[in-house]
N, C-alpha and C positions, 0 to 999 in steps of 0.2 A: 623283309628284304626290299620290297618295293618302296616302303616308306623311307628306308635308309638311302635308296637310290635317288628319291626325290629330294631328300635333305642335303645331299652332297652338292648339287649346283647352288643351293641357297647359301651353304656355308662357304663355298668357294667365292661366290659373289661378295659376301660379307668380308672375307679375308682380303681379297684383292681390292675391294673398295677401301678398306683401311690402309692398304699399302699406297694406293693412289692418293688418298687423303694426306698421308705423310709427305708424299712428294709435293703436293700442292702447298702444304704448310711450309716446306723448305723453300719453294719458289716464292711464296709470299714474303718470307723473311728476307730473301735476297733482293727482291724487286720493289718492295714497298715499305718494309720496316727498317728504315735507316734514319739518321738524323736529318733535321730540316736543312734546307739550303741556306747556309749563312754567308754565301758569297754575294757581294754587291755587283751590280751590272756595270759594265764599262760603257760609256757613251762618247760619241764623236761630237766635238764642238763645232766642226765644220763638215760640210758634205764630203764623204769619202770618195776618192777617185782612184781608179786602177788604170795605170798607163801601160798599155801592151808594149812589150819590148820586142822589136823586130829580131828574129832569129836568122842565122845563116840559112840559105836556101836548102842546103843539103840536110841540115837538122830539121827544118820545117817539113821537108818531104818525108823524111824517115819517121818523124813523130807528128803526124797530122792532127792527132787528137789532143796534144799537149801544148800549153802556152806558158809564157813567163810575163809577170806583171810587176810594176813598181807601184807601191802604195803612196798616196799623198792626200793632203787636205788643203783647201783654200789656196792662199798665196804660195805655200810650199809646193803644192801640186803644179801651179802655173809656172813657177820658176824652174821646175825640173822637167818640163815638157821637152826641152832640148837635150835632156840627158847629160848635162854638164855637172856630174855629181861630184861632191867633195866630202861625203860623209863616210861612215863605216858600214859596209854591206852586211846585211843579215838576210838570210834566205829562209822563208817559212815553207814547210812541206806539209800539206794537209794529209789526212789519213784516209781510212776506208770511207768511201762516199763523201769525203770532205770537200769543202769549197775553198778556193784560193782567197775568197773574201774574208775568211776567218782571221787573216793577218791584221785586220783593222784594229783589234783591241791592243795588240802590241805596238803597232805603228802609231796609233793616235796618242797613247800615253807617252811613248818615246818622244813624239813631236812636242808635246807640252813640256816635257822635261828639258828638251833642247832649247826651247824658248826662254826658260828660266836662266839658262847659262849663256844667253845671247848667241846661241849657235856656235859657241866655241868648240863644242863637240856635238855631233848629231849622227843619227843612224839613218841609213836608207834601207827600208824594208821591202824586200822582193818576195813574191809569192808565185808558186807554181800551180797551174791548173792541170790537174790529172784527169779531168773529165768526170770527176766524182766516181771513179772506178771502185768496184767492190774487191779490193785487193786483200781484205781479211778473209774472204771466202774463195777467191780465185787467185792462185799464185802465178798464173801464166804471164802476167804483165809486170811483176815486181822487178825482174831484170831489166825490162824495157824502161821502167820508171827510173831505175838507178842510173842507167846510161844517159837518160835525158837530163837528169839532175847534174851529172858531170858536165854535159854540154852547157847547161845554164850557168854553172860556176865559171866556166871559161868565158862565157859571154859577159857575165857581170864584171869580172876583173878587167876585161878589155874596156869597159865603160870608164874606168878610172885611169886609163893609160895616160902617162905624161902629166898627171896631177902632182901637186907638191907633196901631198901625203898619200900617195897611192898605196892601197892595201895589197898585200900579197896572199891574203887568205880571206875566207868568208865564214862568218859564224852561222850556224844552222839551228833553227828551232823546228822540231818535227812533232806533229801531233799524231798519236796512234801509230798506224803503219808507216806514216811519214818518217818517224824516228828510226824505224828499222831500215827503210830505204837509205837514210843518211848513213847508218852504220855500214850498209852494204857497199857504199862507195869505196871503202878501203879494200874490198875484195876484187875490184876491177884491176886488170893487169896494167893498164896504162894510166892509172890514177896516181897522182902525187900526193902523199899524205899531208904535205905542208899546205895544201890548198884549204884545209879546214883545221882550226885549232880549238874551236869551242863548239860543242854539240849539246843542246838542251832538248830532251824529249819529254813529251807530255802524254801520260797514259799510254805508253808504248809497250806492247807485250813482247819483251825481249827474250824471255826464256823459251817460249813455245807458242805456236798459234793457238788462238782461242778455239777454233774449229778447224782441224786439219783435214780439209775436204778434198785436197788433191795433192799429188806427189810433188808438183812444182813448189807448192807452199812449204812443205816440210823440208824439201831439199834446199830451198833458199835459206831457211832458218839454220839448217845444219851447216851450210857453207859459211854463213855470217858468224855464227857463234864459234865454230871451230877456228876460223881465221882470227877472231878476237882473243881466243885462248892461246893459240899457238904463236901468234905474232904480238903478244902482249908487250914485249920489250920495244917493238917498233912503233907502238902507239902511245908512248909516254908523252909525246908532245901534244896529244889530243886530250883535252879535258872534257869529260862527259858527265852530264847531270841528268838523271832520270827522276821525274816527278810522277808519282802515282796518285790516283784520285781518292783512294780509301774505299770505305764500304758503300758509299753512294754510287760508285762506278761499278754497276753489275755487268757491264759489257766486257771490261778487262779487269779482272781481279788484280789487286796490287801486287800479289806474289809474283805474277808474270812480268811486272814492270821493273823488278829488281834486276840489275845487270848481273850476268853470270858471275858466280863467286870466284871462279878461277881467273877472272880477268884481272888486269892491273889494279892494285888496291890504292895506289897513290894518286891516280888521276881519274878515278871514276867514283861517282857518288850517287846513291839511290835514296830517295826520301819519299814519304807519304805526305800529301798536302795537309793532313790534319796535324802534322808535327812541324810544319814550316812556321817559323816565328812571324808574328803579325798577320798570319792567315788563320791558322788553327781551325781550318774548316775542311771537311770532306767535300769533294766535288764529283759530279757525275761525269760521264765520258765526254760530253760536249761542253759543260760549263767550265771545265779546266782550261779551255781556250779563252774564255772571256771573264773568268773569276777575277774581279778587280784586285783582291788581296794578293793573289798569286802573280798577276801581271805586274803589280807594283814591285813586288819582290824581284821579279825577273829584270825589270827595267832598272831598278836601283843597282842590281848586280852588273848589268851591262855598262852603266856609266862608271862604276867603280873599277871595272876591268880595263878602262882606257889608260894607255901609256901616254904620259905628258909629252914625251919626246916624239913619238911616231904618230900620235893622235889616232892610233888604231888600237884594237884589243891587244893587250900585252902578250909578248911572246914568252913570258916567264910562267911555266906550268905551276910553280909553287904559289905564285901570287893568284893565279886563276882559282886554284883550289881553296886558297885562303879566303877569297872573296865569296865563293859559293858556300863555304862553311859559315861565313859570317851572316849571310842572308837566308840560308836554307836550313841550317842545322842549329847553331847556337848564337843568338843575337845578344850582345851585351848592352843593348840600348845606347850605343854610341855609334857615331859615324865611322865608317871603315877607315882605318889607317894601316898602311902596309907595314910600317915600322914605328909603332907607337913608342913614345919616349918612356924609358924605364923609370925616370924620376921626374917629379914636377914640383914646382915651388908653390907653397901655400901662402895665401895672403894673410898678413898679420892683422888686418883690420877687423876681423870677426872676433867675437868673444870665444874664449876657450873654456870648455867645461869638462871636467874629469868625471867619468862614470866608473865606479868601482864594483857595482853589482854585476851578477851574472846574467841578469835579464833586464832589458830596458826598452821602453816604448816612449814615443814622443809624437805629439800632434800639435800642429801650429796652424793658425789661420790668420792671414793679413798681418804678418809680423814684418816689420821693416828692417830688423836687425838680423844679420847673418850669424851663424854659430858654427863652431867646431866642437864635436863631442869626442873626447879621447878615452879609449879603453885600455888601461895598462894590462899587459899580457903576462907579467911575471907570475902572479898568483894563480891566474886561470890555467896556465900550462900544467900545473900540478893536478888540478881536479877535473879538467875537461880536455876533450880531444878535438872539438870542432867549435867554430863560431859561425853563426848564421845571421844574416842581416837582410832586411827587406825594405824597400822604398816604394810605397804605394803611389798610385798615379795621380797625385795632386788633386785638383778640383774635381776630377771625374768620379772620385769616390762618393762625393756628395750627390752626384747626378744619378747614381745607381739606385733606382727604386726597386721595390720588391717585385713589381710586375714587369719591368722592362730592362732586366739585366742584360739580355742579349743585344737589344737595340743600342743602349748606351755603351756597352762593351765594344760594339762595332765602331761607335764614334771615338771612343778612347783609343782603340787600336789604330784608327785611321788618322785622327786629328792630332794626337799628342806625339806621334812618332814619325810622321811623314817628313820628307824633306821639303825644301822650298817649292819644288815643282809639283808636289802632290796637292798643294792647296788648290790648284786649279782643276784637279781631277775629281774632287769630291763634290758632286752636284748637290748633295743633301746638306752641305754646310751653309749656315745662314751667313750672309755678308757681314752682319754686325759682330759675329764671333770671330771673323777671319783675322783681323789685326791683333786681337788678344792672343789668339792661338799662335800667330807668328812670333810674337814677343816671348811667349812661353816656350816656344819650340827648343831654343838653345838650352834652357834649364832642364828640359826633360832628357836631353841626350848628352848632357855634360857629365863630367866625373863627379862622383859623390862619396866614394869610399877609398881610403888610402891606408898604406902601411908605413909606419914611422920607425926609424932606427935610432932615434935620439933618446938616450936614456938619462940625460942629465937635466932635462927641462920639461915643464908641462906643455910647452909649445913645440911645434915641429914645423920648420920652415921648408924642408925638403922631404918628400915622401914618395914611396912607390905607388903608382896608380893601380889600385886593385879593382877598379871598375871594369877593366877588361875581363876579369874573372866572373863577372855577373852574367846572368842570363835573363832574358825578357819573358815574362808570362803575362797573360791578360790581367790588367789592372795593377800589376806590380813588377818590379825588377828585384831579383834576389841574388844573393851570393853566399856560398858556403865554402869555408876555408878549413883545411886540416892544419892545425897548429904546428904539427911536426914538419910540415912542408915549408914553414917560414920561420926557421930558428933565429934568424937575425932581426926579426921585427920585435920592437919593444911595445908598440901601441897600434891599435886600430883606430883610425880617425874617420868620423862621419861628418861630412859637410852638409849644412843646411843653409842654403842661400836665402836672402830676403824673400818673404812670401806675400807680396802685396797683392791682395785679392785672391790668393790661392791657398789651398789647404795641403799640408804635408802630413803624412802619417808614416813614421819610421819605427822600426823595431830591430833589436839585436838580442841574441841570447847565446850563451856558452853552454855546451852540453857534451855528454859522452855519447859516442855513436851508438853504443849498445842500448842506452836508455830510450832512444828515439827510433830504433829499428825493431820491429816486431815481425814475427813470422806467422803467416796464416795459410795453413794447408788447404788447397782447393778441394771441393767435393768430387766424389767419383762420378764418372760419366753415367753409370747405371743407377745413380741416386734419383735421376729424373726430376730433380728439383724438390723432392720431398724432405730431404735433409739439408742442413745448412752449416756453414762454418762461420763462427762469430768471434769478434774480438772487441774489447772496450778500451778506448784510449782515455785514461782518467787524468793525466797530467795536463797542465795548462801551457803547453809549449806552442811554438810558432810553426813547427815542422814535424811531421811523422813520415816514416818510410815503412810501408807494410809490404813485406816480401811475400809474394804468392808462390808457395812451394808446389812443385810438381805441375806447373802450368807451362807446358813446352810443346804441345802438339796442336796441329791445325784443326783437329776435330773437337777440341775442347772449347766450350763456350759457357760463359757465366753471366749472371746478373749480380752486380755488386750494389748494395744499398748502403748509403752512408747517412746515418741519422745523427744530426747535430743538436745538442741541447746546451743552452746557455744559462748562466746564473742570473743575469739581469736582462732587462728589456731594452737597453740602450742600442742605438744604431751601430752596426758593425760593418766592416769591410766584408765583401763576399769571400767565401772560401774557394780555393782553386784546387781541383783534384786532377792529377795527371797520372795516367796509366803509362808507365815507362817500360819499354821493351829494350833491354840493353844490347841485343844482338842485331838490331836494325832500327832505322829511323822511322818508326811507325807510331809514335806516341799519339795519344788522344787526350784532350784537355776539356774539362767540364768546369763551368763556373756556377756556383750555387749560392743563393742567399743563406744567411744564418739567422736563426735556426731553420732547418728544413730537412726533408728526406729526399736525398738525391739518388738517382738510379743511373748506373754506369754499365754499359755492355763491355765485357772483356772477352776478346777473341783475337786470334793472330792472323797476320797475312802470310808469314812464313814461319816454319817450325824452327825450334832451337837447333843450331848446328851441334854436331856430336862433340866438337872440340870446345864448346862453350859450357861453362858450369854456373853461369850467373842466374839470378832469379828476376822475373818481371816484378816491378815494384809499383805500388800505388802510393804516390807522393801526395800528402795532404798538407797544403799550405793553409794553416788554420787561424782561427781567431783565438787569442790567448785565454779567454775565460770561458771556453766552451768545451764540452765533452763530445766525443765522436764514437759512435758504435758502427762497426763495419760488419755487414752481413753478406755472405757470399753463397750463392746457390747455382747449381747447374741449370742451364736453360735449354730444355729439350728442343724448343722451337729454333733456337739459334744453332744448336748442334746440327739439326736438319738443314738449316740454312748453310752451314759450313760445308756439309756434304754436297749440296746442290752447287754451291759457289765453286768448289774445287773440282767437281766431277760431273757436272751437267753435260759437258761435251762428250762424255762416254755413254750417256743414256742410249743413243741410237744403237750402239754395239750390243748392249745388254738386251734391248728390246728385240732386235733382229735375231739375236742368239736364241731367245725364248721362242720366237715364232718358228725358227728353223728346227728346234727340238720338237715343237708341236707338229710341224710338217713331216718330220721323220716318223713321229708316232702315228700319224694318219696313214702314211705309207705302210707301216708295220701292221696296223689293224686291217688295212685293205688286203695285205698279203695273207694274213692268218684267217680272217673271217669273210673276206670278199665284200665287206662293207666299210665305208669311210665314216669315221666318227665326226661329231661336231667339233669345231675349233675350240670352243671354250672347255668342253669336257676333256678333250685330248690334252689341252694345255695343263690342266690340273694333274693329269697323270704323267705327262712326259717332261714338263719343264721343272726339273729338280736340280738344285744347286750342287748336290753331292755328286752328280754325274759329270760336272764340269770343273768346279773349283779346286778339288784336291790335287788334280794333276798339275794345274797351273802353279799352285802353291809349292808343290814339290820341285818343279823346275826352277822357280825363283829361289828357293832355298839352296838348291844345288849350284846355282850360278854364283853363289858366294864362295865356292871352292875353285881354286885355280885350275885343277885338273879337268873339272867339268867345263869350265869356261873355255879352255883350250880345245877340247873336243867339239864344243858348240861352235866356236869360231872356225875350226877346220872344216866343218860342214857348211860354212858360209850362211849360217842361220842368223837372222837379225835378233837383237836383244829383246827379251820379253818386256813389253811395255810396263808391266808392274814393277820390274826391276829398275827401269829408268825413272819412274815416278818415285820409287823409294829413294833413289839417289838424290832426287830433288826435294826430299822430305815432304812430298805431297801424297804419301800413301800411308796407310795405317792398318792394323789388324782388323779383320771383319768388314773392311770397307767394300771389298769385292762381293761378299755375301749380301751385304745391304743393297748394293747397286743391282745385283742379280734379282733380288726380291722386288726392288722397285721396278726393274725392267719387266718382271713377270706381271706385276699389277698393271703397268701401262699397256703391255701387250694384250692382257685379258680385256681391258676396256676398249682398246682399239679394235679388237675383234667384235665386241658388242656394238661399237660404233659402225663398223662396216656392215654388219648384219642388219642393223636398224636402218641404215641409209639405203641398203638394197631393197628393203621392204617398202620404204617410202617411194623410191624411184619406180619400183615395179607396180605399186598401187597407182601411181600417176600414169604409168604406161598403160595399164589395163583400162583406165577410164578414157584414154584418148585413142589407143590403137588396138586393133584386134590381134591377139597373140597368134603366132604360127604353131603348127603341130610339131611334136617332137620328131626329129629325124637325125640320123647319124651323118655327120659331115666327113668328107674326105680330108685327110691330113694335109695333103699337098695337091693343089690344082694349079693350072697355068696362071690364073689370075693372082692367086696367092704368091706364086713364085715371082711374078712381076712386081707384086707389092714388096716382097723381100728385097729384090734388087733395087727398087726405087728408094726405099728407106735406107738401104746401105749406101747408095749414092748420096742421099741427103746427108747422112752422117759424115761421109768422107769429104764432101764439098762444102758443107756449111758448119753444122754443130752437132756433135753426137748426142748431146742432151735434148736437142730438138727432135731428133729421130726417136729417141726413147720416149719422149712425151707423146708423140703421135701414136706409137704402137701401144702406149699405155692407155690412151683414150679409146683406141680400137678394142683393147682388151676389156676396158670398162663397159663399153657398149655391148660386147659379146656376153659378159657376165650378167649384165642387167637383162639382156634379151633371154638368156637361159633361165634366169630367175623368174621372169614373167611367164615363160612357157611352162615351167615346172609348177608354178602356182596355179596356172589355168588348168593344167592336167589334174592336179590334186583336187581342185574344186569340182571338176567334172567327175572325177572318180568318187568323190564323196556323194555327189548328187545321184550318180548311178547306183551306188551301193545302197543309198536310202530307197531308191525306186525299186531295187531288187528285193529288199526286205518287205516292202509294202505289197509287191506282187505275190510273194510267197505266202503272206498272211491271207490275202484274198483267195488264193487257190486252195488253201486248207479249209476255208468256209464253203466254197463252191466246189465240191468234190466231183460233180457230174461233168464228164468230158474235160477233165483238167489236163489239157494238152497245150503246150506252148510252141508257137512257131519260132523259127530261128531269129526272125526280125524283132520279136518281143523280148528277147534275152538282152540284158544290159551288155554294153561293149566290154566292160571289165570281166563279165562272166563268160562271154563267148570267146574272148581273146586274152588268155593269161599272159601272152607275150607282151601285151601293152603294159601290164603291171610291172613286168620285169624291166621294160624299157624305162618306165617312170623311176623305178628304183635306181637304175644305172644313172639316170639324169640327176637324181638327188645326190648320189655319191659324187658324180662329176662336179656338181655345183659346189659341194663342200670343199672339194680339193681346189677348185678354181678360186674360191674365196681366200683360201690360205695363200696360194701362189700370188694372187693379186695383192694381198696384204704385204707380202715380201717385196713385191715389185713396187709398191707405193713408197717404201723406204728407199729403194734405189733411185726413184725419181726425185725424192726430196733431197737426197745427198748430192745429186747431180744438178739440182735446180740453180745454184749460184752461177755455174758456168753458162747456163742458158740465159739467165738475166744479164750477165756480162755481155754475152753475144748480142742479145737484142738491143742493149744500150749502145753498142759500138757498131751496129749494123750499117750505119751510114759511112763508116770508114773502111769496113772490110766485110765481105760476105762470109768468109771462112774464118772460123775461130782457130787461131794459131798462137800458142799450142793448145790442143784440145785434150783435157785430162781423161775424157771418157769416149773417145772416138772408137777405139778398138773394141771396148766393152759394149758400146752401142750396136756395132755391127753384129756381134755375136748374139746380143739380146734380141735384136730384131728378128733374126732367123729362128731363134728358140721360141719366142712368144708367138710368132706367126703360126707355128705348128702347134704349140701347146694350147692356144686358145680354142682350137678346133678338136682337141683330143678329148677322150673320155676315159673313165677308169676301167672300161671293158678291155681296152688294149693293154693297159698297164698291169692289171693284176694277173695276167697270163704271161707276163714277160719273164724271160730268163735272167734279166738284169735287175729285177726288182729286189732280189735278195741283197745285192750290192748297194742299190739306191737307198734301201732302208737303213743300212749301217753308216752311210756317209754323213748325214746331218750332225750326228753327235761329235765325231772328231772335227768336223768343220766348225761347230760351235766352240769347241775348246780352242782351236787355232785362232778363231776370230777374236775371242776374248784375250788371247795371249798377245796378238800382234795388231789388233785393231783399235785399241783404246786411244792411242795417240796417232793413229793413221786411219781415219775414218774412210778414206778413199779405197781401202782394201776390202771393206764390207761387201760392195757389189760383186767383187770377184768371187768370194765364197758362195754367195747366193747364186750367182750365174752357174758355177760349177755344179751345184746341187740340182738346179733346175735342168741343166743340160743332161744329166743322167735320167731325169724324168722323161725328157723328150726321147732319149735313146730307148727307153723302155717301151715306147709306143711302136717301135720298129722291130726290136729284137725280142 
């Protein structure tokens, strides 16, 4: 029995160590195991300058910490110092702890673009200084920021008063929480919606806060999202684009950056940066502001949005959405045209060649003659359903070496497809290459595939331009047409212009859709990567679509290996693999040399909607003489990463819930045995998921019934957080159990950390200061009462979190002091016990006159009450360590408001609004008494029976209503500790 008792702590440490290791593996996957940064840095060609805009005195007094700036460089900055502006206003809003200087990437590239068009059109970029406030963690200033932005918009528009092309609205670019502030403008009572017609947000968490640490933050989100849902019809004139960063952005997961689904569908667009044409790169939370590929796409879109007549951003919502789709969703490798001509004339100077086969490839280098290749459709319509054509990226195919695919891909992406203005923004482009690239630029973006309706001749002088149906991929532009959709076409025509000094590689093939679409069922979650799903693509086609069946949940994560084998050793174009998610724009693209073994991570940002029945697809744009084997395995590491990515914000709730259950177990043991058990041992016994999870699951299940929901709402109870997460498709079976176990593991090792830290502090104390004797403190004294009042005043007049921190440090000092005293008494007791044994042995040898004086008896022997006092002190210490552990999490959850207050102390001594002022006052009174209490008063209390039963229901309620509202956690802990204090008196 004793051996089993000793084995239990070792097994518990092993089990909870394994849980903590799984959490660390998930954190590692989220924060470190992502694709390399493929973004190019943006550079300023002239020294950036920020001209401070003078605000009205009333506005400046009301918002002393905020400022408005105009961005400029060189001569442009000098010319605008008098603020005689004639451009198009764009306002940049920084996010959490963001700087107004982050506007420089957009402003600098827009300036270079304007220079290329001789300032026929140009943009004036403004930026707001929010004093780098932590608005993602403290929501008390979000409303203030929103009102200040409204004032800034009015100031900006006044700068253009009486100008020839005076704007009536301002475009806004918001990074992180700046995007949410921009959306919140529409909730202001006196805000006119026509003041903004375009909003672009970068890595903005639209759905919910990343860490809901105070009520002001969650209420702000609720107000904004409800307004956008309920007033969707009133927002049709506002075009909104949300760009998420992908898996590199571990601060704001991309699922939060998708605009709410019930919002207007025709004027809102959400994309992930990895799917944006000409970028195809995931960005972290900061690089999305300066990622050159994304900035170029944004500036191109801005210039395409200009109305020729008003010289401002167009007022036509359809055109705005068309431009954004062109640059951020599907790029046809052509310059944007609002109304492209349906038919075009084909020059007859080129040679016409008829191709009758179902498969055709053509390569040409340094050919001075242009050609038209014509494909008759009459026979192909009988045997095939689709035609697919690809046009590889000219000379850049030859530049792609086996070792530098990504480097040259970046050059291809940037050099062959940029507009005239971008030639000046690519610092890595050699001057000798510049003129050749400019000459070739028109060819890369010109039309190349047509549909002919002429059935009587081998030549076609007028044809439909099918190049608008194409889409751009790295190193190639492709088009796939369904023949049934074009019944009037008689021929497909491919144009090959003269290739002086350049290389063209083209290919077309006709096929049946079924022959190129294969289904690959994904492996089960619990296969843990030991089993795999495979498929071999034997045909020699140019395109394959691999449908990934049963891949629709956010907790699924896979590794896909594509092994390409080729028949000959000749040089080939690289293969392009695209993981296409049909229900959202979150595609990811991989370019691999051939032959090779490529590895692709497959995981989702948002789950499949219930109304969607499509399959994710792996599109393989292949080399014609190669075979491809696709192998899919479940990736346990990435599954853990998905759990951490989607639910790391809930970890504090599960950790505190476990500590609270342990706290209740210690009180129960104290009541039944009179002794307080160790934290780690009690955690093993008390923290059981079956005590908490079933009740929450039952409530979530019942909320699916209308009758239960009506009763629930009649009681004015908030919706269970798990039900809300389920409606957002961010919840799945067993996730709560997994999170509870993770929370148990973290709570266990946090207890070990606290115990080890106290031992270290007490050892240091013992070497420096002589410990005091054990003595019983009074619960309330005049000095402590004054301390309570003083800290309550501090909380009321300054910051509640500051008062909480002060009482926390006092409690820490008290616990360390008690730990030092207990250790000293235990050491003395051991020495005295050893001395007593030695004395008794000597007295048995010397039996003559074996009498002891009272002074010679050890203190422990002569005074049994001292041993009892020591035992009580040990029990009290164990209880204090658990309470201090709980209190530590309260301090951590309130820490952001303290940091915000300290940062803004020069503007105001009092934090207003303060999310923890009332809680702080209660905590100060509770802890001032509790830190001086002992278990002696508690175990004899009449209220102990109630105090023992409270932690369990509190844990249930905390998990039910605290996952998405972390600010509620301190309330539950405070209530439980308040009963503890009452037990000291009753």
